[in-house]
C-alpha positions in Angstrom: -33.6 92.8 60.0 -36.6 96.1 59.9 -40.0 94.9 58.3 -42.5 97.7 56.7 -46.4 96.5 56.2 -48.7 98.5 54.4 -52.3 98.7 53.6 -53.9 101.2 50.7 -57.5 101.3 51.3 -60.1 103.3 49.8 -63.7 103.8 51.5 -66.8 103.8 49.8 -68.0 107.3 48.6 -68.2 110.0 51.6 -67.3 107.0 54.2 -63.6 108.4 54.6 -64.1 109.8 58.2 -66.1 106.7 59.6 -63.2 104.9 57.8 -60.2 106.7 59.8 -62.0 105.6 63.1 -62.3 102.2 62.1 -58.6 102.0 61.2 -57.6 103.9 64.1 -59.4 101.4 66.2 -57.3 98.9 64.7 -54.1 100.6 65.2 -54.5 100.9 68.8 -54.7 97.5 69.2 -51.5 97.0 67.1 -49.5 99.9 68.8 -49.6 97.4 71.7 -47.8 94.7 70.0 -44.6 93.8 71.2 -41.6 94.8 68.1 -43.6 97.9 66.4 -41.5 100.8 65.7 -44.1 102.9 64.3 -47.5 103.5 63.1 -48.7 105.8 60.6 -52.4 106.7 59.0 -52.0 108.7 56.3 -54.6 110.3 54.4 -54.7 111.2 51.0 -54.9 115.0 50.1 -56.5 114.8 47.0 -59.2 112.6 47.9 -60.4 112.3 51.9 -61.8 108.4 51.3 -58.4 107.3 50.5 -55.4 106.3 53.0 -52.3 104.7 53.5 -51.5 102.8 56.6 -47.9 102.3 57.2 -46.3 99.6 60.6 -42.7 99.2 60.9 -41.6 96.4 62.9 -37.8 95.6 64.6 -38.2 92.1 62.5 -40.2 90.0 60.6 -41.2 87.4 63.7 -42.6 90.4 65.6 -45.0 91.5 62.9 -46.4 87.4 62.4 -46.4 86.9 66.0 -48.6 90.5 66.1 -50.7 89.6 63.3 -51.3 86.1 64.3 -52.2 87.3 68.2 -54.9 89.9 66.1 -56.2 87.3 64.4 -56.9 85.3 66.7 -58.6 88.3 68.9 -62.6 88.4 68.4 -63.0 91.9 68.4 -59.8 92.8 66.3 -61.2 90.3 63.5 -64.6 91.7 63.9 -63.1 95.3 63.4 -60.7 94.1 60.6 -64.3 92.6 58.9 -66.0 95.9 59.5 -63.6 98.0 57.7 -63.1 95.4 54.6 -66.9 95.9 54.6 -66.5 100.0 54.2 -63.6 99.9 51.7 -64.7 100.8 47.6 -62.7 97.7 46.0 -60.0 95.4 47.1 -57.2 96.6 49.3 -53.6 96.7 48.4 -51.5 95.4 50.8 -47.6 94.9 50.9 -44.9 93.6 53.2 -41.1 94.5 52.8 -38.1 93.8 54.2 -35.9 96.8 54.9 -32.5 96.8 53.1 -30.9 100.2 53.7 -32.0 103.5 55.3 -30.5 106.9 53.8 -30.9 110.2 55.1 
């Protein structure tokens, strides 16, 4: 069963472009992971410092394997720490199992 993960992030004021660069680097590492179907970065239309990062996985095992691999990679871990230090407040993360798909 597919899994969707997301992160709602807000950069410190005026740091949206820099945060976007850091997110893009993180997504490059993610894109090489087996089981990833799609990855998206969305910037808010009303606030250029707000983002939603979404990834869609073949199944929970693929998503968990990728997260374990990335957290054990020193450069990926450093990039994630850099990302967290650029945020205004705490991010919101979610992990959902896809129950159905409609058109």
